[in-house]
C-alpha positions, 0 to 999 in steps of 0.5 A, a space after each residue: 536470522 531465518 526462522 522458517 523456510 517453505 519449500 513449494 514447487 521447487 525442483 523435487 519439493 512439491 508440497 509445501 515442505 517447511 523447516 521451521 523453528 530454525 536455529 543458529 546452527 542447522 544441519 541438513 542430512 540427505 542422500 544425493 538427489 533429495 533437494 539439498 542443493 535446492 535449499 542452498 540455491 533458494 537461500 542464495 536467491 529466493 527470487 528465482 523461487 516465487 512459490 517458496 517463502 523465507 521468514 526472518 526475525 523482525 522481517 529483516 533479510 540478511 545477505 547469505 553466502 552460499 558454498 555449493 557447486 554453483 559457488 565453485 563454478 562461478 569463482 573458479 572458472 578456467 578463463 577468469 581471475 578470482 575476485 579479491 577478498 577484502 579484510 580490515 587488516 590487523 594494524 593498530 591504526 586509527 583508520 582501521 578502528 574508524 572503518 570498523 566503527 563506520 561499517 558497524 554503525 552503517 550496518 546498525 543504521 540499515 537494520 534500523 531503517 529497514 525495521 522502521 520501514 517494515 513497521 511502516 509498510 508490514 509484510 505478509 505476517 504482520 500489517 504495517 502501522 499505515 495499513 492498520 491505521 487504514 483498517 482502524 478507519 474503515 472499521 470506524 467508518 462502517 460502525 458509524 454507518 451501521 449505527 445510523 440504522 438504529 435511528 430509522 424515524 430520525 433518518 431526515 436528521 442526518 440529511 446532508 451527511 448521507 452522501 457517502 460513508 466517508 462524509 458521514 464519518 467526518 460529520 460524526 467527528 465534527 459533531 463530537 468536537 462541537 458537542 455541548 452539555 445540552 440536555 440529551 432527549 430520549 429517542 422516542 421524544 425525538 421521534 414524535 417531534 420529528 413526525 411533525 417537522 420532517 417530511 413535506 415542508 412549506 416553501 418560503 415565498 417571494 416578497 409581495 410588496 403592497 400595491 401603491 396606486 397613489 400616482 395613478 390617482 394623483 395624475 387622474 386629478 391633475 386639472 391640466 387635463 381640463 384646461 386648454 393649452 394654447 399659444 402666446 396672444 401677443 403675436 398678429 397671428 393669435 387673433 386669427 388662430 383664435 377665431 379659426 380655433 386651430 392652434 393644434 393645426 398650426 402647431 402641427 404644421 410648424 415642424 413641416 414649415 421648418 423643412 420647407 425652406 420658409 414655404 407654407 406647408 399647406 399653400 406653398 407660399 413664401 413666408 418671411 422672417 416676420 412670420 417665422 418670429 410670430 410662429 415661434 413666439 406663438 408657442 412660447 416657453 409656457 406652452 412647451 412647459 405644459 406640453 412636457 407636463 402632459 408627456 411626463 404624466 403620460 409616461 408615469 401612467 404607462 409605467 404604472 400600468 406595466 408594474 401592474 401587469 408584471 404583478 399579474 404574471 407573478 400571481 400564480 407563484 402564490 398559493 391559494 392560501 395566500 391569494 385567489 389568483 384567478 379572482 384577483 387577476 381578473 380584477 387587475 386585468 379589468 382595472 388595467 383596461 380602465 387605466 389604458 383608456 385613461 392613457 389613450 385620453 393622456 395621449 389625445 391631450 398631448 396631440 391636441 393640447 388645446 382640447 379638454 379631456 375627462 379621465 376616468 377617476 379610478 380612486 375607488 377601485 384603486 383603494 380596493 386593490 390597494 387594500 387587497 394587495 396589503 392583506 396579500 403582503 401581510 399573509 406572505 410575511 407571516 407565512 415566511 415567518 412560520 417557514 423560518 420558525 420551522 426551519 429553526 425548529 428543524 435545525 434544532 431537532 437535528 442538533 438533538 439527534 446528533 446529540 443523542 447519536 454521538 452520545 450512543 457511540 461516545 465510547 467508540 469515538 473516543 477509542 477511535 480518536 485515541 487509536 488514531 492519535 497513537 498511530 499518528 505518533 507511531 508513524 511519525 516516529 517511524 518515518 523519522 527513524 527512516 529518514 534519520 537512519 537513511 541519512 546516517 547511511 549516506 554519511 557512513 557510506 561516504 566515510 566507508 568509501 574514503 577509508 576503504 580506499 586507504 584501509 583495506 586490502 585483499 593481500 592479507 587474505 591471499 597470504 593467509 590461504 597460501 600459508 594454509 595451502 602450504 601447512 596442509 601440503 599443497 605445495 604445487 600451487 599458490 594464490 598470487 595477485 593479478 596484474 591490476 592487483 584486484 584479484 587472485 590467480 592460481 600459480 605453479 611454482 614456476 609462475 605458470 597459471 595452474 587453474 586448468 590443471 587442478 585436480 578435482 580434489 585441489 580445485 574443491 579444497 582451494 574453493 572452500 578456503 577461498 569461501 572461508 576467508 570470504 566469510 571473514 571478509 567481503 568482496 567489497 570493503 563496505 561489506 566487510 562486517 556486514 551481517 550474513 548467514 552461511 550456507 555450505 552445501 557438501 564441501 567434502 565431495 571429492 576430498 580425502 579424509 585428511 582434508 575432510 578433517 581440516 574442512 571440519 576444523 575450520 567450520 567448527 571455528 565458524 560454529 563458535 563465531 555464530 554465537 558471538 553477540 556482536 559478530 557478523 555471522 548470524 546463522 549457519 546451515 551445513 547440508 551434507 550427504 556424507 555420513 562421515 563428514 556429518 558425524 565429524 562436524 557434529 561430534 564433540 560439540 560442547 553444547 554450552 555455547 550453544 545454549 541461549 537463556 531466553 527471558 520469560 517475564 518474571 519466571 525463571 529463564 528458558 534454555 534453548 539449544 540452538 542447534 537443529 538437525 534435519 533430513 531430506 528424503 525422496 520417495 516417488 521423485 517427491 522430496 520431503 524434510 524431517 525435523 529432528 530438533 536437537 537430536 542428531 538422527 545420524 548416530 554412531 551405530 551406522 559407522 559400526 555396521 560399515 566396519 563389519 562390511 569392511 572386515 568382510 571385504 578385506 578378510 582373505 577368503 571372506 574370513 570370519 564374519 558374524 552370524 549377524 552379517 546378514 542383519 547388518 547388510 539389511 540394516 545399512 540398506 534400510 538406514 540408507 535408502 529407506 530411512 534417508 532415501 525414502 525408498 522401500 527395499 522391495 521397490 528397489 528391485 524395479 531399477 535392476 536388469 532382469 539378471 541383477 534383479 534376481 541376485 537383488 531379491 536373492 541378497 534381500 531374502 538372505 539378509 532378511 533370513 538373518 533378522 528373524 529368529 533373533 539369536 539362537 543357540 546354534 547358528 551358521 556363519 554365511 559361507 564364502 561363495 555366497 558372501 562374495 556374491 551378495 557383497 558384489 550385489 550389495 555394491 551394485 545397489 549403490 552403483 545402481 542408484 548413483 551412490 557409489 561414492 557414498 559406498 567408497 567413502 564408507 569403506 575408506 577408499 574415498 
């Protein structure tokens, strides 16, 4: 049910008027134009009033059935049929019970699903579980992030987790889960250790393997360079080559001889096969093997030189504490130059293998370089070991810092973990309820649709309404089913449609009867027992007192139904400007059904009267709402005042009226226009033409004269001539402000 209505920027409601502490049964009284219909329209469709607000129990909205002028116009237009009203029927069959049960279960499932969904998502009054969980996470994230500021000298210990608050929070939880029972150090101890370990740290160096020059020294000692490499002595050419000492020259010519079609490349003479064989045998396998050895030594020697040159390029990588790069580079460059000279001699030997070459012996310098490189390598290894130890100690310090940090906020962490566990459990439970209840809704919906096609009908409502019409003396028309039997039409006794010829009173009465039965049923079978609130706005505007009594009796039946625990009517709002009607429906109410006992822990139960009274007023074109709680502000004294007016009007020649009659006129005007309408009597004169304004002021002066001096021993009743004039002026006041209907009603003429 509704607990609070806030009216803002809705018609004449401008300043956020509030109806709070709403009850199951609410009466709102107000003169015409004070905003009652605006309230009924808001309750029917609050989406049309974006600045207004409706607050519900458990934040679960309930559909409102609203009777007002809009309802009459929409349902009883001259050119349309009346929508049928389904009821469950009164048979004892199993289907009726099954339908009722399915609808009730569907209603419960919907309420549970909406309640669970609301607990997840929340609303303007209360945040949902998901929002509260996110808020809890944010609070914890901020707490962790702020706590680190208490460790300014240990900030480097948090490196790797400071990219974002979220990352830091995740690391905190990770460290908490991985915490061990190691010693917790004082913050000052850790700060002293951090002073030596944090800050600029040496970098790990690339490996510097010792230089191995054994290959170079070995090649330089090879005897082949001191030994002439000659061809075979078994050919007839050997003696001549030996005599001329031109073996290298002959060897170089072999290649050209092969390209010259057996002609000598030097003298161009033809050579025979014997000559070719002699050349081939001259430089045999032994010779080729020696040449390949020289070539291989040259390649290996060159590779060693290149390795040294590459090392020279790497020297700037190492700090001076490891090596004097410039000095060592100069030494190596000098060494490389001597090696390149040897390499050139090796090339000469390969070109002229018969010659002897003397290679420079670099053993002494090579040994010195080898020893120096070994020393450098050892320094690099030692440096990297120190760096590794430093890294290990730094990681150990970081572990100690995190251990201290976790201990400082341990209580907050454990509270957060517990809180999140509860949120996760409640969210999972709520999501399961939403899922399960929605599945139930789907199943019950199919059941309702299947049974509704067989078990409900709009005909019982038609018969019940016709019976009431006949019983109340409305014999000239009745309801009949449409040709499609899906709605109603109003017919005369001769079968002619009567909707266009109904009087305003007949139309109003049948509209209310239709609404009354709609409250008992629904336009759709599946909504027959759905929860609802009932809003009734001025149902007796054009009805005589007999019909007014009938409607009052029907409403009092609804009043009793609103207090049934398993009933579909959850709340009722009655809005009216009719004092007589208001008194009729609020009199003789047995307060016993309207009192609820509310549990109050172990204390005595609190009794709550579940009836509320409100009055709407309007002043300066702005409406306001006054709350009266369980006290009815419209008292019987007002009716008694009008009885005096009726007596004065109906008595011949004015009859005998009380000397206090002037006071009666004043009290009626003050109560209706000032108390209920929010207007001061002195301000009413502005609405009258000049001539009528004079009469109005005279009447007010005359009425006020009767309210002063209280009750004197001698008083004079008003004379007939002035009484007649002031009674006409009294009526003119109501007509001028559009309240003649109220005037006629209070005189018993309406």
